[in-house]
N, C-alpha and C positions, 0 to 999 in steps of 0.2 A: 129717691135719683132717677133722672132719664135714663131708658137702655136705649143704646143705639148699637151703630154697626159695630162699635169697640167691643162695647158688653157680649154682644151676638158673638165675635171672635173667640172670645176667651171662655163662653160659656159651650161652646161646641171643644175648646181644647181642654176643659174640664177632662169630658170625658175622654179626650186621646192620653190624657195623662196616664189612663189605664195601659194602654199597651209600648207609648212613647214618651216615657217621662222627661229625659234629656232634651228631646226636641221640644219640649212643651218650653221648659225651661228657658231653652235660647230662643225662641220666640217672645216669650215675657220679656226677657233681655231687652230684648230690640225694639220692642214695644214701649219699653218703660215700665210695664205693669208687674206688680205684686202678686206674689199666690194668694194673700187675701181678696186681693181685687177680684183674680180669676174665681174666687171660692164663690163671692158674692155676687160674681153674672150668673154661674152657675145655680143658684139659690133665688135670684129674682127673676132667672128664664123660666124654671120650675116653678115657682109659684104664680108667676104669669100665665104658663101651660096649662094649670092646673084650676085655677080661678075661673070662679062663675062668672063671674063680672068684667072679666077680662076679653078681649075681641079672642076671636078663634080664627081658626084656617089662613087662608091669605093674609086674612086683615091684622092678625098679630105677627104674622113678620112682615107685613106694612109698615105695621105701628114700630118696630124694632129694625126695620132695616130702606123704610122707603118704598120707592117706585120699585119693580122690578125692572130690570134687563131687558125683560124676553117676556112675552106672557102667549101663551097658545095653547092649543089640545095635544093630547099623545094618545095614541093608539096604546091599549094594555090588552092582546087577547083581542077579545070580543068587545071590551071594556074601550068607551072614550073618555078620560080623565081629563080635565085642567091644569097643566103645566104653567111653574112661573120661574125663573132664573135672578138670581141676584149675584152682581159680584161682589167678592170681599177681598180687601186691599191686603190680607195675607198670605191666598191666592190667587194673584191675578190672572194667571194662567186657564183658571178653573172656574165656573160658577155653582151657586147653593141652587140644586133643584129642588122645588117642593112641587109632589104632585098630588092633586088635590082631587074626590072624589064625587060624585053627582050632587052628594049633599052638602060640597063645599068643606069636609072633611078631609085632613091632613092623612095620605095613605101613604107618605112615603115622605123621606126628606135626606140628602145626601148629594154628596159634590158628584157634579158628571163635568165631561170635558166638550166644549163646545165643538160644535163639527162631529164629531162622535169619535171613536178608539183611536188612539195612536199605535203607531207602532212601538213594539218595546221587546229589547231584552232582557236576559237574566239579569245581565251587569245594570240595567236601569231600575232596576227592583230599589230604588230608593226611598225611606222615609217621606212622606209628602210631596211625593213626585208622578205617582199617578192615581188613577182610579179603580173603582171596580169594571168598569167597561175595556180599558187597559191593559189589565190583566189576563182576564177573558178570553179577548181575542187572540192575545199572544200565543196564548199554551194551548194546544189542539186537546181536546177532552179535556176542559178545566170544567171544572161544576162550582155550581154554587153550593154553601152549606149554612146554617144556621152561625152566626154567631154567638158568643158566651157570655153577651150583654145587652142591654139597652142600644141599640144605634151601633151594633158592630155586627159586622159581616166577616164569612171566611169564604175565600177562593180555592180548592184544591186543585193540583195539578201536579205532572211528572214533569221534569226534566231530568235527561241523564239517565234514567231509570232509577230517581229516585223520589218519593212524593213529598209535596210540597204543603203548606197552606198559609197563602197569604192573608193575613189578617187588617182589616178595616175599619174606620169608624167615620160613620157620615160617609160613605162610602170615598174614604180616599186612604189610600195605602200606608200603613203603619210599620209591620215588621214580616219577617218570613220567617215560619218553624218548618222544621223537618215533621213533616206526620208523623212516624213512628216515634217521635220523642215526645209526641202528643196525644192525652189520653180525649181530648174530646174532639 
């Protein structure tokens, strides 16, 4: 089976089901996809990512997604890395970003907003509507924390005296938890 944009989106959604299963189910219906197709896409992507014969780094993403919409360099502290962005139909306002190290290895992969963070209010925290940078910029004192699984991120912040943890998968907002209710 050829692995393309549709399968890549399904592979991303497979991990998103960890935190936002209902949203993924709605997306599957909109795409006319089945849970079996979701699982198959995840299995195929994982196999390709760990195969000794499959392309690595940017080449793997190019094989699945075609040429990037943008390629350039990105400064991370004192390091300069390559960056590539792809447009995905299920998230048209965002870009899927891959940061690559000097040897072409993938350092990070997640959703970003072109042009940087957008203004965000607490009421704007709707699943799949914002990215890590949006939440980090919107809430003073926000701190980035490790996620609970691969490709998960957390941003901790306080709003009106209550501590929260915004949960992300591939940098895309999934849900909000009260920090006091969360042992992690």
